[in-house]
VEXDREN-2710 file (C-alpha; in Angstrom, 1 decimal):
% VEXDREN-2710
k/r/px/py/pz
1/ASP/18.9/11.9/-6.0
2/ALA/15.1/12.0/-5.2
3/ILE/14.1/9.0/-7.3
4/PRO/15.7/6.3/-5.1
5/VAL/14.0/7.7/-1.9
6/THR/10.6/7.6/-3.5
7/MET/11.2/4.2/-4.9
8/TYR/12.2/2.8/-1.5
9/LEU/9.1/4.4/0.0
10/ALA/6.7/3.1/-2.7
11/ILE/8.1/-0.4/-3.0
12/GLY/8.3/-0.9/0.8
13/ALA/4.7/0.3/1.4
14/PHE/3.5/-1.7/-1.6
15/THR/4.9/-4.9/-0.3
16/LEU/3.4/-4.3/3.1
17/TRP/0.0/-3.3/2.0
18/MET/-0.3/-6.2/-0.5
19/LEU/0.7/-8.8/2.1
20/VAL/-1.6/-7.5/4.8
21/GLY/-4.5/-6.4/2.5
22/ILE/-4.7/-9.6/0.3
23/SER/-4.2/-11.9/3.3
24/SER/-6.9/-10.1/5.3
25/GLY/-9.3/-10.1/2.3
26/ILE/-8.8/-13.9/1.8
27/VAL/-9.5/-14.6/5.5
28/ALA/-12.6/-12.4/5.4
29/ALA/-13.9/-14.2/2.3
30/ARG/-13.3/-17.7/3.7
31/HIS/-15.2/-16.7/6.9
32/HIS/-17.9/-14.8/5.2
33/GLY/-20.5/-13.6/7.7
34/LYS/-18.6/-14.7/10.7
35/TRP/-16.8/-12.6/13.4
36/GLN/-13.5/-12.8/11.5
37/ASP/-15.2/-11.2/8.4
38/ARG/-17.0/-8.5/10.5
39/THR/-13.8/-7.6/12.4
40/ILE/-11.6/-7.3/9.3
41/MET/-14.2/-5.3/7.4
42/GLY/-14.7/-3.0/10.4
43/VAL/-11.0/-2.4/10.9
44/SER/-10.7/-1.9/7.1
45/LEU/-13.4/0.7/7.1
46/ILE/-11.7/2.6/9.8
47/GLY/-8.3/2.4/8.1
48/TYR/-9.8/3.5/4.7
49/SER/-11.5/6.4/6.3
50/LEU/-8.3/7.9/7.9
51/PRO/-6.5/10.4/5.8
52/VAL/-2.7/9.8/5.2
53/PHE/-1.7/13.1/6.9
54/PHE/-3.7/12.2/10.0
55/VAL/-2.2/8.7/10.4
56/GLY/1.3/10.1/9.6
57/LEU/1.1/12.8/12.3
58/LEU/-0.3/10.4/14.8
59/LEU/2.5/7.9/14.3
60/LEU/5.1/10.8/14.4
61/VAL/3.7/12.3/17.6
62/PHE/3.2/9.1/19.6
63/VAL/5.9/6.6/18.3
64/ILE/8.7/9.1/18.0
65/VAL/8.0/12.2/20.1
66/ARG/6.0/10.8/23.1
67/TRP/7.1/7.1/23.4
68/ASN/10.6/7.5/21.9
69/LEU/10.4/4.1/20.2
70/LEU/12.2/5.4/17.1
71/PRO/14.6/8.3/16.4
72/TYR/13.3/11.3/14.6
73/PRO/13.4/10.8/10.8
74/ASP/16.7/11.5/9.2
75/TYR/17.0/9.8/5.9
76/GLU/20.1/7.7/5.3
77/SER/20.8/5.5/2.2
78/PRO/20.5/1.8/2.9
79/PHE/24.0/1.3/1.6
80/ASP/25.4/3.8/4.1
81/ASP/23.4/2.9/7.2
82/PRO/20.8/0.1/6.8
83/VAL/19.6/0.3/10.4
84/ALA/19.0/4.1/10.2
85/PHE/17.3/3.6/6.8
86/PHE/14.9/1.0/8.2
87/GLN/14.2/3.2/11.3
88/THR/13.4/6.2/9.1
89/MET/11.3/4.3/6.5
90/LEU/9.3/2.1/8.9
91/LEU/6.7/4.7/9.8
92/PRO/6.2/6.1/6.3
93/TRP/5.7/2.5/5.1
94/VAL/3.1/1.9/7.7
95/THR/1.4/5.2/7.1
96/LEU/0.8/4.4/3.4
97/ALA/0.1/0.7/4.0
98/ILE/-2.8/1.4/6.4
99/LEU/-4.8/3.2/3.8
100/TYR/-4.0/0.9/0.9
101/ALA/-4.2/-2.4/2.9
102/ALA/-7.7/-1.4/4.0
103/TYR/-8.8/-0.8/0.4
104/TYR/-7.2/-4.1/-0.8
105/ALA/-8.7/-6.1/2.0
106/ARG/-12.2/-5.0/0.9
107/LEU/-11.4/-5.4/-2.8
108/THR/-10.0/-8.9/-2.3
109/ARG/-12.9/-10.0/-0.2
110/SER/-15.5/-8.8/-2.8
111/GLN/-13.6/-10.3/-5.7
112/MET/-13.2/-13.7/-3.9
113/LEU/-16.9/-13.8/-2.9
114/GLU/-17.9/-13.0/-6.5
115/THR/-15.6/-15.6/-7.9
116/MET/-16.8/-18.3/-5.4
117/GLY/-20.3/-18.0/-6.9
118/GLU/-19.1/-18.9/-10.5
119/ASP/-20.1/-22.1/-12.2
120/TYR/-16.6/-23.5/-12.5
121/ILE/-16.2/-23.3/-8.7
122/ARG/-19.3/-25.4/-8.3
123/THR/-17.9/-27.8/-10.9
124/ALA/-14.6/-28.1/-9.0
125/ARG/-16.4/-28.8/-5.8
126/ALA/-18.6/-31.4/-7.6
127/LYS/-15.4/-33.2/-8.8
128/GLY/-14.5/-33.8/-5.2
129/LEU/-11.7/-31.2/-4.7
130/SER/-11.1/-30.1/-1.2
131/GLU/-12.3/-26.6/-0.2
132/ARG/-8.7/-25.5/0.2
133/VAL/-7.7/-26.5/-3.3
134/VAL/-10.8/-24.9/-4.7
135/PHE/-10.1/-21.7/-2.9
136/ARG/-6.4/-21.4/-3.7
137/LYS/-6.1/-22.8/-7.2
138/HIS/-9.4/-21.7/-8.7
139/ALA/-11.0/-18.9/-6.8
140/LEU/-7.9/-17.0/-5.8
141/ARG/-6.2/-17.0/-9.2
142/ALA/-9.3/-15.7/-11.0
143/GLY/-10.0/-13.1/-8.3
144/LEU/-6.5/-11.6/-8.3
145/THR/-6.7/-10.2/-11.9
146/PRO/-8.4/-6.9/-11.0
147/ILE/-6.4/-6.6/-7.8
148/VAL/-3.1/-6.8/-9.8
149/THR/-4.4/-4.2/-12.2
150/SER/-5.3/-1.8/-9.4
151/ALA/-2.1/-2.5/-7.6
152/GLY/0.0/-1.5/-10.6
153/LEU/-1.7/1.9/-10.9
154/ASP/-1.5/2.6/-7.2
155/LEU/2.2/1.7/-7.1
156/ALA/2.8/4.0/-10.1
157/GLY/1.0/6.9/-8.3
158/LEU/3.3/6.5/-5.3
159/LEU/6.4/6.3/-7.5
160/GLY/5.4/9.6/-9.0
161/GLY/5.7/11.1/-5.5
162/ALA/4.0/10.5/-2.2
163/VAL/3.9/14.2/-1.4
164/ILE/2.2/14.3/2.0
165/THR/4.1/11.3/3.5
166/GLU/7.4/12.6/2.3
167/TYR/6.7/16.0/3.9
168/ILE/5.6/14.6/7.2
169/PHE/8.6/12.4/7.6
170/SER/11.2/14.7/5.9
171/LEU/12.0/12.4/3.1
172/PRO/13.8/14.0/0.2
173/GLY/11.8/12.2/-2.5
174/LEU/10.1/13.2/-5.8
175/GLY/6.9/14.5/-4.2
176/ARG/8.8/16.9/-1.9
177/LEU/11.1/17.9/-4.8
178/ALA/8.0/18.7/-7.0
179/ILE/6.3/20.9/-4.4
180/GLY/9.6/22.8/-3.8
181/ALA/9.9/23.3/-7.5
182/VAL/6.4/24.7/-7.8
183/THR/6.9/27.2/-4.9
184/GLU/10.2/28.3/-6.5
185/TYR/8.8/28.5/-10.1
186/ASP/11.5/26.0/-11.2
187/LEU/9.9/24.9/-14.5
188/PRO/12.6/22.4/-15.7
189/THR/12.3/20.4/-12.4
190/ILE/8.5/20.6/-12.5
191/THR/8.6/19.3/-16.1
192/ALA/11.0/16.5/-15.2
193/THR/9.0/15.3/-12.2
194/VAL/5.7/15.3/-14.1
195/LEU/7.3/13.4/-17.0
196/ILE/8.8/10.8/-14.6
197/ALA/5.4/10.3/-12.9
198/ALA/3.7/9.9/-16.3
199/VAL/6.2/7.3/-17.4
200/PHE/5.6/5.3/-14.2
201/VAL/1.9/5.3/-14.8
202/ILE/2.1/4.3/-18.4
203/VAL/4.6/1.5/-17.7
204/SER/2.4/0.1/-14.9
END
């Protein structure tokens, strides 16, 4: 019962942080040294410095309690009530995505800047290719390799249970199940959750 909840949480947050993080990193690299680069890196530094529990509690207090923009989290399966599911999962997705998107923006920027200094990039430019083609077909493809590797491990870690986020937003996922099993000395459940988390990491 807990695995689908954690999978929805992890995959939704993963999609969000990869889109925002990689796009921001590419923009920062293309405008290296300009105001776009400084703004994105400044925001990324702030986002990367904020702990997950702090961001989650801020969103919970302001978006739900004070401003009443969303109902209080009450998990529903997407097959039973898609609207309630999206309303419940939106803030957890954003909470996780803020931290990871900030990291991936910085990682993407550094990888792109490193790749842009390679000899084959200068060769592509010397052949007369446009800057857009050079950036997209040559620099981006080479720069994405370590990013994809890191993304797989981060996704696996979340699939093993995003404990803090699940607790803040009352999601009945693997992380919350594992903590409950530890406090209740439920050894079979502890063993199962650790084994599942290990399998996710190995596969990724």
